[in-house]
N, C-alpha and C positions, 0 to 999 in steps of 0.2 A: 047544599051544593048535591046534584046529580052524579052519577059516577062519569057518566058521560061527561058534561062538564069539567070535573077535574082529568079526567086524560086530555084533554084537547088542552088543557093548561099544561099541562105535563108536560106533551108534545112541542108546544110553544116556548116552555122554555129550555127544553132540550135544543131545539134551534136556536136560538140564541146566544146560548153555550157556548165557549170557546170551544173550537176545537184543535188537539194536537197535531201539529203535521210531522211527522216522525222523521219523512222522508228529507224536509227542513234542518231537523234537530242534528241529523245524523252527519249532514253537509258541513255545518256547522262547527260540530266535534271534529271531523276529519278535518277543516281547516284549521283548530285550533293548535291542533296536534302538530299538523304540519308547520304551524309558525312557531311554538316552541321549541320544535326540532333543529329548525334551522339555525335558530337565536343557537343552541347549546351547541350547532357543530361551528356556526362562525365563531363562537368565543371560544370554543375548544382548539381551533385553529390558531387561532392570532396568539394563544399562551405555548403557542409549541413554532413561533416562526423563528427559532433560532435552530430549531434538530439539524439541517443541514451544518449550521457552522459550527455548533458543538462536535458531531461526528468527524468532521475535517479535520478537528485539533486532536483529534484521538487518530485519525486513521495517521497523521503528521508525528505522531510520538509525543506531544506536549502532553506533560504531565501537572496537576494542579494538588497539591497538597494539604489539608487542613483538618481540622476540629470541629465536631458537633457544637462545642460549647464558643467557640472563636466567634467575636461578632464581625470580625471582616471579613471572614470565610463567608457566614450569613448572608453580608452585601454585593460580596464574588457572586454566587449563590442567586442572589436577588436578579442579576443582571441577568443571568439567561434563562431566568420563570421555568418553566414546564419544561422547558427544553434540557435542564441543568441533568436530567436524569441518563443524556450521552456525552456529557461530559468526561474529559478524561481524568475523572476523580482518587483519588486515592486518600480512604480515612485515616486520620493518624490519632484522633481521643480513643480510648479505651471506656466505652457504656458505664457507667459506674463507678469509676474512677477519676477523678476532676484531673490527675497530674499525670496518668497513667499514658505511654506512647506506645503504639503500636511497632514491632521490631520490624515489619516495613520499612516504616518512617524514621527509627532508628540507624537501620541499617544502610536507608540513603543520606543518612546525618540533615537533616529536616530539626532545624531548631525554632524557626516561628511560622505564624501562618497568615495568610496561604503563601504559599509557593511553589510558581510556577517552576518549571522546569522548562526550556526550549532544546528542540535538536537544531543540526546537526550536532554543536557545539555543546549540548547539558547543560549551559549558563542557566543561573538560576538566579529568581528576580522575587526578592520576598514583597508581596505589596498589593493591591486591589486595581485590577486594572479594566479600563473601558472596552467594550465587546471589539471598537473599533482600533484599540491600541494593540488588543490580542490579535487583530485580521491584520493590522499592517508587520507584527512580527512574523505570522506566520504564513500570509497566503492565500489564508480561510479566506472566502467574500460572508461578510454578513448578510445575510438573506431576513 
């Protein structure tokens, strides 16, 4: 086979070889990244849907006393989801000491968990509440 013929065959093969369209690939990459970003934003927003409610409880002077080892406290925390970080929570358990109680809780006279304290009377209730029940007691709207 002559050199000339080899070059023509090579040109034919190159002409039929798939070409990468980098512009289209870049657009697809941007669209996929935007979709992942949107999914993250929407997922994170729904996890924090009670932020305003938890902040309102704090503003109204409501208090929740609990312990890290208490299953009922964990149940109460789950009702708030990620918004629990804004809830008016006081930890009574001492890490590493299963029966230890923090001085704050001793001074407050807390015996059972979870204990909710409602102003202005200071009424204390020892149980898990639904968010709607807390809303009814405090006037804070569940959002």
